[in-house]
C-alpha positions as CSV (number, residue, x, y, z in Angstrom):
1,X,1.4,-9.5,8.1
2,X,0.0,-6.9,5.7
3,X,-3.7,-6.1,6.1
4,X,-6.1,-7.1,3.4
5,X,-7.7,-3.9,2.4
6,X,-11.1,-3.9,0.5
7,X,-13.7,-1.5,-0.7
8,X,-15.6,-2.3,2.5
9,X,-12.8,-1.7,5.1
10,X,-10.6,1.0,3.4
11,X,-12.4,4.0,4.9
12,X,-12.0,2.8,8.5
13,X,-8.6,1.2,8.2
14,X,-6.8,3.8,6.0
15,X,-8.7,7.1,5.7
16,X,-9.6,7.4,9.3
17,X,-6.3,6.2,10.7
18,X,-3.9,8.6,12.3
19,X,-1.0,6.5,11.2
20,X,0.9,6.5,7.9
21,X,-0.5,3.7,5.8
22,X,1.4,2.0,3.0
23,X,-1.1,0.6,0.5
24,X,0.1,-1.9,-2.2
25,X,-2.3,-2.1,-5.2
26,X,-1.6,-5.5,-6.8
27,X,-3.0,-8.5,-8.7
28,X,-2.3,-12.2,-8.6
29,X,-1.4,-12.3,-12.4
30,X,1.1,-9.4,-12.1
31,X,4.7,-10.6,-12.0
32,X,6.2,-7.4,-10.5
33,X,3.5,-7.5,-7.9
34,X,4.4,-11.0,-6.8
35,X,8.1,-9.9,-6.8
36,X,7.5,-7.0,-4.4
37,X,5.0,-8.9,-2.2
38,X,7.7,-10.3,0.2
39,X,9.1,-6.7,0.6
40,X,5.6,-5.4,1.6
41,X,5.3,-8.3,4.1
42,X,8.8,-7.4,5.5
43,X,7.8,-3.8,5.9
44,X,4.6,-4.8,7.7
45,X,6.6,-6.8,10.2
46,X,9.4,-4.3,10.7
47,X,7.1,-1.3,11.2
48,X,4.4,-3.1,13.1
49,X,2.8,-0.7,15.5
50,X,4.4,2.3,13.9
51,X,2.5,2.3,10.5
52,X,-0.2,0.3,8.8
53,X,0.7,-1.8,5.8
54,X,-2.0,-3.2,3.5
55,X,-2.6,-4.7,0.1
56,X,-5.5,-4.1,-2.2
57,X,-6.2,-6.7,-4.9
58,X,-7.3,-4.5,-7.8
59,X,-9.3,-7.4,-9.4
60,X,-11.5,-7.8,-6.3
61,X,-11.7,-4.0,-5.4
62,X,-12.2,-2.1,-8.6
63,X,-13.7,1.0,-6.8
64,X,-10.6,1.7,-4.9
65,X,-8.4,1.4,-8.0
66,X,-10.7,3.9,-9.8
67,X,-10.9,6.3,-6.9
68,X,-7.1,6.5,-6.7
69,X,-6.5,6.5,-10.5
70,X,-4.5,3.3,-10.4
71,X,-3.6,2.4,-14.0
72,X,-0.3,0.5,-13.5
73,X,0.5,-2.0,-10.8
74,X,2.2,-2.5,-8.5
75,X,1.3,0.9,-7.2
76,X,2.2,1.8,-3.7
77,X,0.5,4.7,-2.1
78,X,1.5,6.4,1.2
79,X,-1.6,7.7,2.9
80,X,-1.6,9.9,6.0
81,X,-4.5,11.9,7.4
82,X,-6.7,10.6,4.6
83,X,-4.5,12.1,1.9
84,X,-2.0,10.5,-0.5
85,X,1.4,12.0,0.6
86,X,3.6,9.9,-1.7
87,X,3.5,7.1,-4.2
88,X,5.7,4.6,-6.0
89,X,4.7,2.9,-9.3
90,X,6.5,-0.4,-10.1
91,X,8.6,-2.8,-8.1
92,X,11.5,-1.1,-6.4
93,X,14.1,-2.1,-3.8
94,X,13.0,-2.1,-0.2
95,X,15.4,0.7,0.6
96,X,13.5,3.1,-1.6
97,X,10.2,2.3,0.2
98,X,11.9,2.7,3.6
99,X,13.1,6.2,2.6
100,X,9.6,7.2,1.7
101,X,8.2,5.8,5.0
102,X,10.9,7.6,7.0
103,X,10.1,10.9,5.3
104,X,6.5,10.7,6.5
105,X,6.8,9.3,10.0
């Protein structure tokens, strides 16, 4: 299951992690966000132990959205070593996200 990331736990869970972390910025009212939600959950299961997969609700964690310049959702950031190494804006097929994950493993 994808981790629930918040303003409070983001530093420890994502920035200080030595693993690649896939972060889905989303909101409950966002149709494309709901569409890609199951894909994010699948990735969390399939890559369990290899990478971290988490979700940030932009309505509940506005500071993270501001810090990362999130203006459109869903926005999926790929963070490794505390740095954004890739990103994907909008709902895309699972295969596109898997390619990005593989490129940074």
